[in-house]
C-alpha positions as CSV (number, residue, x, y, z in Angstrom):
1,M,0.0,-0.1,-0.1
2,I,2.7,2.8,1.2
3,R,4.9,1.3,-2.4
4,L,1.9,1.8,-4.4
5,S,1.1,5.2,-3.0
6,S,4.6,6.7,-3.2
7,T,4.8,5.1,-6.7
8,L,1.5,6.8,-7.5
9,S,3.1,10.0,-5.9
10,A,5.8,10.0,-7.8
11,H,4.9,9.7,-11.0
12,T,1.7,12.2,-9.9
13,R,4.7,15.3,-9.3
14,Y,6.8,13.8,-12.7
15,Y,3.8,14.3,-15.1
16,L,3.4,18.0,-13.0
17,R,6.9,19.2,-13.6
18,R,7.0,17.7,-17.0
19,Y,3.4,19.2,-18.4
20,M,2.4,22.2,-16.3
21,P,3.1,25.5,-17.3
22,T,3.8,27.1,-14.5
23,N,6.3,24.2,-13.9
24,R,8.1,24.7,-16.5
25,L,8.4,28.1,-16.2
26,L,9.5,28.5,-13.0
27,D,12.1,25.3,-13.8
28,A,13.8,27.2,-16.6
29,I,14.0,30.1,-14.1
30,R,16.3,28.5,-12.0
31,R,18.7,27.1,-14.5
32,R,22.0,29.9,-14.1
33,R,21.3,32.1,-17.2
34,N,18.0,32.7,-16.1
35,L,18.0,33.3,-12.1
36,K,18.0,37.5,-13.5
37,W,14.2,36.6,-14.4
38,G,13.2,36.2,-10.6
39,I,12.0,39.6,-9.6
40,P,10.2,40.3,-12.5
41,A,8.2,36.2,-12.6
42,M,7.0,37.8,-9.3
43,L,4.4,40.2,-11.8
44,L,2.4,37.0,-13.0
45,A,1.3,36.4,-9.5
46,V,-0.9,39.4,-10.3
47,P,-3.2,37.6,-12.9
48,Y,-3.6,34.8,-11.0
49,L,-4.2,37.1,-8.3
50,L,-7.2,38.7,-10.4
51,I,-8.3,35.6,-11.0
52,A,-8.5,34.3,-7.2
53,S,-10.7,37.5,-5.8
54,M,-12.9,37.3,-9.6
55,C,-13.9,33.8,-8.8
56,T,-14.2,34.4,-4.4
57,N,-16.8,37.6,-5.9
58,A,-18.7,35.1,-8.1
59,L,-18.5,32.5,-4.7
60,A,-20.1,35.3,-2.8
61,D,-22.9,35.8,-5.1
62,G,-23.7,32.4,-5.6
63,A,-21.4,31.0,-8.0
64,P,-20.9,27.0,-8.4
65,G,-18.9,25.9,-5.8
66,W,-16.2,24.1,-7.9
67,L,-15.0,27.6,-8.5
68,H,-13.2,27.1,-4.7
69,L,-11.0,24.7,-6.9
70,V,-10.3,27.6,-9.6
71,V,-9.0,29.7,-6.5
72,L,-7.3,27.2,-4.6
73,W,-5.2,26.6,-8.2
74,A,-4.6,30.5,-8.5
75,V,-3.5,31.0,-5.2
76,W,-0.7,28.2,-4.9
77,N,0.5,29.6,-8.7
78,A,0.3,33.1,-7.1
79,M,2.2,31.9,-4.2
80,K,5.0,29.8,-6.2
81,F,5.7,33.1,-8.6
82,I,6.0,35.2,-5.5
83,L,8.3,33.2,-4.2
84,M,10.3,32.6,-6.6
85,G,11.6,36.3,-7.0
86,P,13.8,35.9,-3.3
87,V,14.6,32.1,-3.9
88,S,16.6,33.1,-7.5
89,L,17.9,36.5,-5.9
90,L,19.5,34.0,-3.1
91,L,20.6,31.2,-6.2
92,L,22.5,34.1,-8.1
93,V,24.7,35.4,-5.0
94,R,25.2,32.0,-4.2
95,A,26.3,31.2,-7.8
96,R,28.3,34.6,-8.5
97,I,30.0,34.0,-4.7
98,A,30.8,30.5,-6.7
99,E,32.1,32.1,-9.5
100,A,34.2,34.4,-7.9
101,V,35.8,31.6,-5.8
102,A,36.7,29.8,-8.6
103,R,38.0,32.9,-10.6
104,R,39.9,33.4,-7.5
105,G,41.2,30.2,-6.9
106,G,42.2,30.1,-10.3
107,R,44.5,33.2,-10.5
108,R,46.1,31.7,-7.3
109,D,46.9,28.7,-9.3
110,G,48.0,30.6,-12.4
111,D,50.3,32.7,-10.0
112,V,51.6,30.2,-8.3
113,G,52.8,28.4,-11.4
114,E,54.4,31.6,-13.0
115,S,56.1,32.2,-9.7
116,V,57.3,28.7,-9.9
117,N,58.7,28.9,-13.6
118,H,60.2,33.0,-12.5
119,A,62.3,31.0,-9.7
120,A,63.2,27.7,-12.3
121,A,64.3,30.6,-14.7
122,E,66.1,33.4,-12.5
123,P,69.6,30.8,-12.3
124,L,69.4,30.4,-15.7
125,L,69.7,34.5,-16.5
126,H,72.6,35.4,-14.1
127,R,74.8,32.6,-15.7
């Protein structure tokens, strides 16, 4: 029973990750070259919040109860985009720090190699 539930959960997650447009967009934003689009992507939460607001107003006026699912869907997607802005900033800072450390480490290795080469060449120059 637990194995079946786990398998079903994994397949559902794979399907939603692969075919739902908001998840595909968020996965694309998480890539290194697209991290800069995290803050502008937060603006995509506005239409979802408008949809949720319109459905909530319609529900208050006596609309069918299935609109509660639309409200839940819209609020969930809005939250995903709102959270993506700060997350993308943190990921961008982390990536830039890692790149700076790698560059600095590369320069240090190059400097050590150059100093060794200069030390080896000095006795030849003074002969």
